[in-house]
N, C-alpha and C positions, 0 to 999 in steps of 0.2 A: 574219613574224608582226607586225601593229601592236600598239600599246599596249593596245588595248582587249582583244584576245586573249590577250596575255600576262597582263594582270590576272585575266582569267577563268580563265585556266591556272592562276595561281597560286593564286586562291581556290580552285579544285577541287582542288589537292594538299593546301590547309591543311584542307579540310573531311574529306578522305579521311584526313590524319594524326590529326585531333582523334577521329574515328570508331575508327581503328584503336586508338588509346592506350585510349580508354574501353572497347574490347571486350577488351583485354589486361588492362586493369584488373579488369573485371567478372570474365573467366576467373581471374585469380590470385586474386579472393577467393574464386571457387566451388570452385577447387581447394584453397585452404587450408581451406575448410571441409569439403570431402570426405575430406581426407586428415588432418583433427585427430583424432588418437585417442591418448588415450580422449576422446570429445567431453565439452565443459564447458557446452554452451548447448542447452537443447531448447525448443521452440516449439509452442505448440498450431496454427500456421499449417502444420506439417508434417504429412503423412499418415503417416509413418514417421519415428521418430527415428534419427539417424545411426547407422551401423554396426549394425542390429537384430540381436537376439540372441533365440534361442526362450526361453520361458518356461520356468523348472525346474518341476517338479512341485509342489515346496512352496509356491512363490509361487503357482502356480494354485490352490491350495487354499485360501491365505489371501486370494486375490482373491475367491474365490466366496464367502466368508463377510462380505465388504463389503457394507454396507447398499444403496448405490447398485447395485451389482451385484447383489445380491439381488432388489431390486425391477425391474430390467430383466429378470434371468430370469424371474420370475414373470410378468411382461408378455407376455414372447415364448414362455411355457409351455416352457422349458428347463430341465432339471434340472442342478445345479450340477457333476455328473460329467460333463457334456457342455458346458462352458462354451467357448463359441466362442472360437479362437485370435485371429480376425480383429477381434475387440473390444479388442485392446491391442497395443501395440508398445514393445519394449524396448531397451534399452542398458545395458552393463555397462562398469565401470572396477575393475581391481584395487588394492586397498588395501594398503598397506604390511605387510610382515612377515607375521603370521599373522591378521589382521583380515579377511581374506576378500575378497569381491566386494560392490562397490555397485552397486546395480541400479536404475535409473531406469525405471519403466513409466507409458506414457501411454495414456489411452483412446482407442481408434480405432473406426471402424465405428460402430455404434449407441451407443456410450459417449463419443463426440466431444461436445463441446457447440458453442453458436453462436459464443462468443467466447472461452470458459474451459473448458479441458479439466480432468477429473481427473487427478492424478499421484500414484503411490504411490512411495515411496523405501524399498528392502529393503535388508538387508545379509545375504549368504548365506556361512557358513563351512562348515567340514567337519562340525560338529556343530550347526549352527542355521541357522535362516530366520526372520528377525525383519522385521516391518514396523515402520519408525521414523517415517515421517511420509506422512500423507495431506492433500493439498491441493488446491484447485481454482485454477488459474491461467493465463495467457496465456504466459509464459515461466519457465522454470527455470533457474538459474545455479548450476553448483558452482564454489564460490569457492575460491582458493588457501589461504586462511587456514583453521587446522585447530582444532577443540576436542574434547578428549578422544580424539585421534588420527583422529578422522573429519572430512571437510571442512565448512566451514559451507556453508549454501544460502540462496541469496536468489530470491523469487518476485515475479514482475511480474503484476498484471491491471489492465484497462482496462474503463471504461464509456464511453459517449458524452460523459460530462462529467467523471470523474474518474480520477484516477491511483492505485494501491495498491502499497505495496511492502513485502514483509515479509523479515525476515533471521531464520534459524535456527541454531541451535547444538545439538549433542549433548551430552546430559548425564549420559552414560554408559548411558542405556537408550532413551532417545527423543531426537528433534528437539524442541526448544522455542523458540518465537517469542523474540526477545529485541530486536527492534525492529520496529514498525509505522509505516508514512508514508501518509498520505492527503491528497489536495489536488486542486483544480479544475485540468483541464488547459488550459493556457495562461496561467496566472495565477503571480505573483511577489509576493514581500514588496516593499514599497517598499524602495528601496535609499537614496535621496535624501531625508533626512528634513529639509532646511533650511527647507521651507515649511510643516512640519507643528507646530502648537503642542502642547507637552507639558507634562508635570507630574511629580513626583518620583514613582517607583514607589512602589506600594502592596505591602508585605512584611508578611507574617504572622510575627510573632515566636514564641518557643518560650511555649507556653502561652497566648498570645492567641486571644481569640476572633476567629471569622471575621467576625462580624456587623459590626463598625464598619468593616471594610476593604471588605466588600461594598456596604454602604451608600455609602460615599464614592466607590467605584469608579461605581455606578448613577447617582449624582447628578451625577458630572463628565462621565460619556459621555453623559446625556441632555442636559444642558446644552450640549455642543458639538454634538450632533446637529442640536439646535434650531436653534442658531445656525448651521449648516452650515458649520462650520469645519473645515478638515483637521489632524486631532489623533491624536495616540497615546498609550497608558497602558499601562503593564506591571503585572500583577497575579501575585503570588508567593505561593501557599498550601501549606500542609502539613496531611494527614491524620492521624488517629490512627494508622492502619495503617503511616505511614511514607512516603506516597506525596508526592511534591513536583511541583505543577503551575505553570507558568509560562505565563501567558495574556497576550498583546499585543493590543490593539485599534487598528484603523488606520481612523480615518474619512478617506476620501479622495474626490476629487472626478474623475471623467473626463468633460469636456465640461459638460454641465449637470446630468450623473446622480449623485447622491450614493450613496456603498456604505461597506459597514462590512465591513473584513476581519479575521478572528479566526484568531491563530496559537495554537495550543496545544501545549506541550511537557510531557509528564508522564515521571516517573521512577516506576515501580511498584514496591513491595516485593514481594518474593516472598510468597505467601500459603500455599504448601505447604510444611510443615515436613519437613526433611532434614536430613542429616548433611553436612557440608562448608561451603564458602564460601555466603556469601548470594547469591541470584540475583536479578537487578534485569531490568526489561525497560523499553523506551522507547517512547512513543507521540507519534508528530509529527503535527498533523491542521492543515488550514488548510479554513477553509468562509468562504463569502461571503453577506452579507445586504444586501438593498437596502432593508428595513424595519424600524424598531424600535417596539415598542410596549410600554407598561408595562401590567401586568395586576396587580390585587389580589392579595396574598399575606400574608393575616393569619394570625396563628398560631392553631391548633385549626380552621382553616377550609380545607378541601381543595380549595376552589372556585378554580380558576386561569384562568377564563373571563372574568372582568368586566375590561373595558379600563378604564384610568384616561384622560379626556379630556385632550388634549394641553395644553389651557390651563389646566388645574387644577393648583394647588400641593399637593401631598402629599409627606409624609415618605418618605424612600427606604426605611425600613424596614417600609413597608406595600405595596410594592409589588417585582414582579421584571420585569427588561427581557427581553423575547422579541424575538430577532432571526429574521427571516424572509426567504426567498430570494425570487426571481423568480417561484416557481410559488405563493408563499404559504406553504409548508412551513415549520415551525420548526427552524432549525439549531443554536441555541446560547441556553440561559438564563444570566442574570446576577442 
């Protein structure tokens, strides 16, 4: 065997080894998913949920009263009593002690969506059969953390351009959303701000009016945008209901294009009166704008369509800033 034959032989063996390792790794992952019981992750990509189980009769009755299911039954001219079993796929996991069984149901067949599927979460026990959550999602994850003895839940949904993530906790009767996240796919908050011009954060104090803060933020942002300077400013506001909103505006440049990223973090007070500890929820959102325009916003005048010419000097209490995306849609107002 000459040197060339030896190298070719060694290369072939190396390639076979890589392929074999890849196959083994893939097989191991598939086995892990197949034998993971009870399952914790559920995807709209699957035709059936892992370890599928038949629907209990009480769950079938509750599903037959769901508005989405009702509309589909009417369209197909099927009575609720003949609800097709192939419209759903279900998976279950036992809960600790006497809490019964948690049943995850996903739409199948005619109930499937193009990218987002309907999911229902039920708890079945000896004396009850309760619907705890209805949600449209691409993925549902049963988390290891628990609230009021039931596991927390995370859902993920996607569009062509945005990513959505919600987290839910059990309040003793139903699952309530405690955190929402929404952001453009592929976008990240700038981490290196050394090249950004900034100013002191604008913070609304106790009992302070919003107007002076909003006016100062508008004037500074508009000036920096007109100067095309990479900049950022943080604005912290408080509502009468107890909500706290922190909004950070990043004026940034990629090549020759100027854009504005807006990051909003809201802590929302509980609006529903109830006994027990106060519940709050969190909303995190990122939007991207490629154009800013000023529109007249005079008191006692609902018109918000009149644009202020870019070279016209006007007081920041007489206009609002409209932030628009690359399709011309308004994504935020200041």
